[in-house]
C-alpha positions in Angstrom: -4.6 -1.4 -16.6 -6.3 -3.1 -13.5 -9.8 -3.2 -12.8 -11.5 -5.4 -9.9 -15.1 -5.5 -9.1 -16.9 -7.1 -6.0 -20.1 -8.7 -5.8 -21.8 -11.3 -3.1 -23.0 -8.6 -0.5 -25.8 -8.0 1.0 -27.7 -8.7 4.5 -27.8 -11.7 6.4 -28.8 -13.3 9.3 -25.9 -14.4 12.4 -25.2 -17.4 11.5 -25.9 -17.0 7.7 -23.3 -17.2 5.2 -22.0 -15.1 1.9 -20.0 -15.7 -1.1 -17.9 -12.7 -1.9 -16.4 -12.4 -5.1 -13.8 -10.1 -7.2 -13.6 -10.7 -10.7 -10.5 -8.9 -12.0 -10.0 -7.5 -15.4 -7.0 -9.8 -16.4 -5.6 -12.6 -15.2 -3.5 -10.9 -12.4 -4.0 -13.4 -10.3 -1.6 -16.0 -11.4 1.1 -13.2 -10.6 -0.6 -10.9 -7.3 -1.4 -11.5 -4.2 -5.2 -10.8 -3.1 -6.7 -10.2 -0.3 -10.4 -9.0 1.4 -10.3 -6.3 3.8 -12.9 -4.9 5.6 -13.7 -1.5 7.3 -16.5 -0.7 9.0 -17.8 2.8 10.1 -15.9 4.0 12.8 -13.3 1.3 12.3 -9.9 0.8 11.0 -9.8 -1.3 7.7 -8.3 -4.5 8.4 -7.2 -7.5 6.5 -9.7 -10.3 6.4 -7.8 -12.8 4.7 -5.2 -12.6 2.0 -4.0 -15.7 -1.2 -0.8 -15.8 -2.9 -0.4 -17.1 -6.3 0.8 -20.0 -4.9 -2.3 -20.8 -2.4 -0.5 -19.7 0.8 -3.2 -18.4 2.5 -3.6 -16.2 5.8 -6.9 -14.9 8.6 -7.3 -12.5 10.5 -8.1 -14.1 14.2 -11.6 -13.2 14.1 -12.8 -15.0 10.8 -10.2 -17.6 11.2 -12.6 -21.1 11.0 -15.3 -19.1 9.4 -14.1 -17.6 6.2 -12.3 -19.1 3.7 -10.5 -17.4 0.5 -10.1 -19.2 -2.9 -8.2 -18.1 -6.2 -9.6 -19.3 -9.5 -6.7 -18.3 -12.1 -8.7 -19.4 -15.1 -11.5 -17.1 -14.4 -9.7 -14.6 -13.2 -11.6 -14.5 -10.0 -10.8 -14.4 -5.7 -13.6 -15.4 -3.7 -14.3 -15.0 -0.1 -17.0 -18.1 1.7 -18.2 -16.6 4.7 -20.2 -18.8 7.1 -21.2 -18.7 10.7 -21.8 -14.6 10.2 -22.0 -12.5 13.0 -23.1 -8.8 13.1 -19.7 -7.6 13.7 -18.6 -8.5 10.4 -20.6 -5.8 9.3 -18.6 -3.7 7.0 -17.6 -2.8 3.8 -15.1 -5.5 1.8 -13.0 -4.8 -0.3 -10.9 -6.5 -2.7 -7.2 -6.1 -3.1 -4.5 -7.2 -5.5 -1.0 -6.3 -4.8 2.9 -7.2 -5.9 5.6 -6.1 -5.4 8.7 -5.4 -7.6 12.4 -6.2 -8.1 13.0 -3.0 -6.0 10.7 -3.7 -3.2 7.8 -1.4 -4.2 4.5 -2.2 -2.8 1.7 -1.5 -5.8 -1.9 -1.7 -4.4 -5.5 -2.3 -6.5 -8.9 -1.9 -4.8 -12.5 -2.7 -6.0 -15.3 -0.6 -5.1 -16.7 -2.4 -2.3 -19.5 -4.3 -1.5 -21.5 -4.0 1.8 -21.9 -7.0 4.3 -24.4 -6.4 7.0 -25.2 -8.7 9.3 -28.6 -8.1 11.3 -31.6 -10.1 12.9 
């Protein structure tokens, strides 16, 4: 069983900051890659940021330099620090954990999502 629970979403003004957290039911982030996806109404779900157990990171161009993903395996959590938020960052943000098995099959686990709204 893998359970992911997001928190930290809310309403902020443009230029503000939020810190999202994703808590896992177990110490999976020591062996699973993790990421944050977002989906706005009428938009495709997109990868925002990802991190591997070895702390390699990847960011969407739209958030590079503003968002930072981090992992705390001890606390079984992944965070997304979001600075300089823009209205176009408004979306439901989903935590993701994934791994590939020995056969190359990918397994994905998702949180329930947390709403981030950037508006004045």
